[in-house]
N, C-alpha and C positions, 0 to 999 in steps of 0.2 A: 596295683601299685608297681612302679618300675623305677629303677635308678638309671638316669640318663645324663649324658652331657649335653647341655643346651647351648646353642650358639647365641651369643649376644651381638653387640655392635661396638667395636669389632672384636674378633678373636674368640677364644674359647674361655668360658667361665668355669665356675666351680660346679661340682656335682650337686644335684638336687633330687629329692624323692618327689615324684609327680605322678599324677593319674591321667589317663586318657579319658576325655570327657566329650560326649556328644550333645551339643546344644541345639542343633537344627533338627526339626522333626523329620524332614525328608532328605537331608543332606544337600539341599540346594540353597545357596546364598547368592544374592546379587552383590558384587564387589565394587568398591570405590576404585576407579582407575588410578593407578599411581601410588596407592597406599598413603601412608603418613608416618609421623614420628611420635613415639611415646616419650613423654617427659620423664627421663630416668630419675631425676631428683624428686619428683612428686609421686609417680605411680608405684603403688605397692598393692599386695593382696593380703590385707590384715587377717583374713580368715584362713590363709594357708599357713598352718603352724609349722610345716616343714621348712618353708622358705618364702618369706613375704616378697622377695624379688622375683619369684616365679608366679606369673599371672595366670591363673587357671582359666580354661575355657568356660565361658558363661559369665565372666566378670564384666559388669556394665562399665562402659567407658564414655567419658565426655571430653570436650575440648576446653583447654584453658584459654580464656578470652585474650589475654595479653600476648600469648605466643602461638596459638593455634595448634599446639601439641596436645596429645591425648594423655589423660590420666584417669584412674578409677573414679567413678562418680561418687561412691559412697564410702565414708570412712568408718561408719558404725551404724548400729541399730539399737534404739533405746530398749531397755529391759522392763520399763515401767511407765505408767501414765504420768503426765505432768499437769499440775493444777495451775490456775492463773497466777498464784503467788509462789509457786514452786521455784526453788533455787538450785535443785540438783537433778541432773539427768545422768543415767547410768548406762554404760556400754560394757562390752567385754574388756578385760585387762589388755588384751592384744590390740583392740581397737583404740583404747585410751592411749596406749604407747604410740600408736601410729599418728594420732591427733597431735601429740606432743612433738613427734618427729617432723611432721609435715607442716603444721601450723604454728606450734610453739606452746610454751607453758601457759601463756595467756593469749587472748585474741578473740576473734569472732568466728562463728560457725553458722551454717544454715541448718535449721531443724525443719524437716519436711513431713507434714502429716496433717490430718484433720483434728479438730477439737474433740470430736466424739466419733464413734464407729460409723464409717460410711458417710461422714460429713464432708464439708468442703476442704480440700487440701490447701494449705498455705505454706509458703516458704518464708519462715521467720528467721530474722537475724538475731542470734544469741551471743551476747558478750560473756566470755567466761574468764574467771580469775584464777582457777586452779584445776588441776587434773590429777586424780589419784590413779596411778598406773597399776596399783595392786588390786583395788576394788572396782576400778572403772568409773568411779563417781566424778562427774564434772560439775564444778560450781559455777552457776550462771546468775546473771541478773534476771529477776522474774520477768517473764514476757508479757504478762497481763497488764494492760493499761486501761484505766477507767475513763470513760467519756466525760468531758467537761464542756458545758455550754454557758455562755454569758448572755443574760437577758438585759438589754439596754433599754431604758425608758427615756423618751424625749420630754424634757422639762420635768421638774420635780412633782411628784404626787402630793396632793394635799388632802384628799378625802376619797370616799367612794370605795368600790370593790374591784379587785383584779381577778381574772379567771385565765387559766392556762390550759392548753391542749398538749398532752404528753403521750408518749408511746408506752403501752403496757408491755410486760415481758412476753406476752403471747403474740405481739406484733400489732395488735389492735390499738385504737387511740381512745383516750378518756379525757373528759372535760372536768376540771376541778370545780368544786363548789366555790362560792364567793369567798374571796380573801379580803377581809376588811383592812383598810389602811390604818396604820398607827404611826404616830410621830416617834414612837420608841422603836428603834431598829430591831432590837432583840425580840420584841413582841411581834413585829411584822414578820420577821423571819420564822418565828415559831408558827405563826398562822399559815405561812406558805407551806411549811413542812407538813403540818397537819392536813392541809388540803391535798398535797401530793400523795400522802399516805392513803387518804380516802379514795382518791381517784384511781390509783394504781393497784390498791389492795396489798401493797408491800410496805411495811413499816421501815422507813429508812432506805427504801430502794433508790429514790432520787432525793438528794439532800441539798437544800438551799442554804447558801452562805453569802456573806457580804463580799462585794467587790472591794479590793484593797483601796483604802483612802477615798472611798466613794460613798455618799449617803445612799442608803437602801431605797430612798424615794426615787433614785435615778437608776436602779437596777440591782441585780443580784446574780450569783453564780449557781448553776445546777450541776451537781456531780452525781453521775450514775454509778453508784458504788455498792448498792445493797444486793440482796439475794435476787438472782436472775438478771441483774443489771451489770454487775461488775465484769470488766474485761470484755465488753462488747461495744460496738458502735450503734448509735440510735439516731432516729430521725430528729431533726431540730424541733424543739418545743415551739409552740406558737402562742402568741398573746391573743386571747379571744376577746377579752374585755379589759379596757384600760382604767386605771385610777382617774379620779377627777383631776383635771388640768394636765394630764399626760396628753401630748399631741401626736404621739407615735411611738413605735418600738421597733427594735430589730434584735434578732437572736443570732449569735455567731458561735461556731464550733471552736472552742479554745484548744481542746485536745481531742483527737479522734481515738475512740476506744479500740483496743486490740484484745482479741481473745487469745490468751496465751496458753490455753490448754492444748495438750497433745496426747494422742492415744499411745498405748504401748506399741512397740515396734515401729516407731517413727524413724525416719532416716536422718542420719547426720552426715553433713557434707562440708567441703571447703567452700569458701565464698569466691573462688577464682573463676567461676563459670563452668567448671567441670561437673557441677551438680546435676546438670541436665544430661541424662544419658542419651547418647546418639547411636551407640553400637555396642557390641560385646566382643570379647576375645573369642575367636571362632573355634569350631570343633578341632580336637586334637590334644596335643600335649601341653598346650598353652604357650606363653612367650616368656622368655627370661630377660629381665633387665640386665643390660651390659654390666659385667663385673670385671674387676673389683671396684671400679669407680662409680657404679650406679649412674652411668652416663646415658644420654639419649639413645633410644633403641628403635630400630626399624619396626614399623607396623605394616608389613607388606600386604597383608590381606585384611581389609577392613569391610566387614559386612554392612550393607546399607539397606538390605531388605531380605526377608525370609520368614519362615515360620519357626518361632523359638519355643523350645520346651520349657515351660515355666518351672518345672522341677529341677532344671539344671541352670537356671539364671540365678547367680549368686546374689544374696540379699534381696530377692524378689519379695515385695511386701506381703504382709498377711492381711492388712485392712483392704476392703474392697475398693474404696475410693483412692487409696494410695496406689493400688495396682493400676487403676484407670489413669492416674497421673503419669506413671511410668510408661504405660502403653501409649498415651497421647504424646509424650515427649519423643517417643521413638517411631511414631506413625508418620509416614510421609517424608521421612528423611531422605530416602532413596526412591527407587522405582517401586512404588506401591508401599514402601515402608515395611516395618515389621508387624507381624501379627503373632499372637500368643496362643498357645494351645488351650489355655483356660477360657478363651473367648468362645469356644465351640463345645 
């Protein structure tokens, strides 16, 4: 640890306690000619408890789409897993305070991570309505969305049996048993649901309901909301056998399912484009945002390729697939792009 006077842009700033950090495995970086500018209003290092305006070496940096200036890619890391219906994500108190400062008391954030360990990483947009800067709890709208499909039947059914092909939770497909037509809508819907339960092996996995202001003889809605189905997208159901007098059918996706689950240690980011890491603050004492105005700051040496020590990359993910997402975002940005020591 050292106490140093760091130069900002322009002039001399206040004193900060900082540490010299080595991010490069071999001390060799390829640099972006001409450097760039750090957005002093946005960029902070929430994990630097001594001074968030002092950006430590190893802090991932992205570019703000609107300005082309650089800011830290990640505002926080979640401390617990999120379910499809979950409405709270939690970060550290310091990270919560930075979210309020940079984005606001309410707004939108990106949550980056897979639904399960080593799963496919998604960048999900989360709308939040409150941030507790003491506990770090962020109140969000649940991210999970159930798949909804509408089965339309051409001309009204009058008799006979209907059969559907639907996807099972294991990804295979099943053909329902015969669904006998009934002039009573409630009876017909009950028969459809019984057949769906039998075909899928999940009671209430796919639920058939009426289309608003439409006779069930002309179609119905399928909502994928039960165990194994909720919060996922599914292949369109197919009509295998039509009722008597139906001359055709079509199935449309009314709502695309979204898996809102996220593993522990998912990344939290601004939606301004900086969430995609392009570079890091290079080896050394770090960079100080210009003080006292927190104005734009020179970024004179921008690494665009090199070997990064993962133990020194700040907020480097714990999940294997999220690590791969970060590595992919930073691969090929410059001459050869970045490689990471945990790849070897």
